[in-house]
C-alpha positions in Angstrom: 7.9 -53.2 -70.6 4.3 -52.4 -69.7 3.5 -50.6 -66.4 0.6 -51.7 -64.3 -1.7 -48.9 -63.7 -4.0 -49.0 -60.7 -7.5 -47.8 -61.5 -8.3 -44.5 -59.7 -11.7 -43.7 -58.3 -10.8 -40.1 -57.7 -11.9 -37.2 -59.9 -9.6 -34.4 -60.9 -9.9 -32.6 -57.6 -8.7 -35.5 -55.5 -12.1 -36.5 -54.2 -13.7 -39.9 -54.6 -16.2 -39.9 -57.4 -19.2 -42.0 -56.3 -20.2 -42.7 -59.9 -17.2 -45.0 -60.3 -17.4 -46.7 -57.0 -19.6 -49.7 -56.8 -21.5 -49.9 -53.5 -23.4 -53.0 -52.7 -25.7 -52.9 -49.7 -26.0 -56.4 -48.2 -28.7 -57.1 -45.6 -28.5 -60.2 -43.5 -31.1 -61.8 -41.3 -30.6 -62.2 -37.6 -30.1 -66.0 -37.9 -27.4 -65.3 -40.6 -25.7 -62.7 -38.4 -25.8 -65.2 -35.5 -24.1 -67.9 -37.6 -21.3 -65.4 -38.6 -20.9 -64.4 -35.0 -20.6 -68.0 -33.9 -18.0 -68.7 -36.7 -15.9 -65.7 -35.7 -16.3 -66.3 -31.9 -13.6 -68.9 -31.8 -11.0 -67.2 -34.0 -7.9 -65.5 -32.7 -8.8 -62.2 -34.3 -12.2 -62.1 -32.5 -10.4 -63.0 -29.2 -7.9 -60.2 -29.7 -10.7 -57.8 -30.6 -12.6 -58.8 -27.4 -9.4 -58.4 -25.3 -8.7 -55.0 -26.8 -12.4 -54.0 -26.2 -12.3 -55.2 -22.6 -8.9 -53.4 -22.0 -10.3 -50.2 -23.5 -13.4 -50.4 -21.3 -11.2 -50.9 -18.2 -9.1 -48.0 -19.1 -12.1 -45.8 -19.6 -13.5 -46.9 -16.2 -10.1 -46.2 -14.6 -9.9 -42.8 -16.4 -13.5 -41.9 -15.3 -12.7 -42.8 -11.7 -9.5 -40.8 -11.8 -11.3 -37.8 -13.3 -14.1 -37.9 -10.7 -11.5 -38.1 -7.9 -9.7 -35.1 -9.4 -12.9 -33.2 -9.7 -13.9 -34.0 -6.1 -10.4 -32.9 -4.8 -10.6 -29.7 -6.8 -14.1 -29.0 -5.6 -13.0 -29.5 -1.9 -10.0 -27.3 -2.4 -12.1 -24.5 -3.9 -14.7 -24.8 -1.1 -11.8 -24.5 1.4 -10.4 -21.5 -0.4 -13.8 -19.8 -0.5 -14.3 -20.5 3.2 -10.9 -19.0 4.0 -11.5 -15.9 2.0 -14.8 -15.3 3.6 -13.3 -15.7 7.0 -10.5 -13.3 6.2 -13.0 -10.8 4.7 -15.1 -11.0 7.9 -12.1 -10.4 10.1 -11.0 -7.5 8.0 -14.4 -5.9 8.1 -14.4 -6.3 11.9 -10.9 -4.7 12.2 -12.0 -1.8 10.0 -15.1 -1.2 12.2 -13.0 -1.2 15.4 -10.3 1.1 13.9 -13.1 3.4 12.6 -14.7 3.5 16.0 -11.4 4.3 17.7 -10.7 7.1 15.2 -14.2 8.5 15.7 -13.7 8.6 19.5 -10.2 10.3 19.2 -11.6 12.8 16.8 -14.5 13.6 19.1 -12.2 14.1 22.1 -9.9 16.3 20.0 -12.8 18.5 18.9 -14.2 18.8 22.4 -10.8 20.0 23.8 -10.5 22.4 21.0 -14.1 23.7 21.5 -13.4 24.2 25.2 -11.4 27.3 24.4 -7.9 26.3 25.2 -5.6 29.2 24.4 -2.3 27.6 25.2 -1.3 27.5 21.6 -1.6 31.3 21.3 1.1 32.2 24.0 4.1 31.5 21.8 2.7 33.7 19.0 2.0 36.5 21.4 5.5 36.3 22.9 7.0 36.4 19.4 4.8 39.3 18.4 6.0 41.3 21.4 9.7 40.5 20.8 9.2 41.7 17.1 7.5 44.9 18.1 10.1 45.6 20.8 12.9 45.1 18.2 11.0 47.3 15.8 10.6 50.1 18.4 14.2 49.9 19.4 15.3 50.1 15.8 12.9 53.0 15.1 14.3 54.8 18.0 17.9 54.3 16.8 16.9 55.4 13.4 15.3 58.6 14.6 18.4 59.4 16.8 20.7 58.7 13.8 18.6 61.0 11.5 18.9 63.9 14.1 22.6 63.6 14.3 23.0 63.3 10.6 21.0 66.3 9.6 22.7 68.6 12.1 
């Protein structure tokens, strides 16, 4: 039994070897091309190819319209977000300015009252100091009295 061997146009590395392949370049005139087009125009294959081409073209137009609509919608959403962020930034800056102004006014009034020489805060410390000194004097007197009685 003999096996049929297909001729291979590939070299040892799996790539096509152009030396083995026969390439023929055919050039046709425009009239010959027109005749061929006219002959193929009425065939089922040509009709199917034209239908597939038309369907592809319609799908591409539909896809382009869809992508343009998506881009417009995304652009509008981004514009709205940027506008919202800028509005919030402006409102926050205004709020920071008003709070800063109120804080400045309160600090100025606090410094003015402190500079006016208010000594009300010193009275509790003076009273505490007097009580401690009285306790110390009382304790010192008792200590001296106790030392006199102890040494005798």
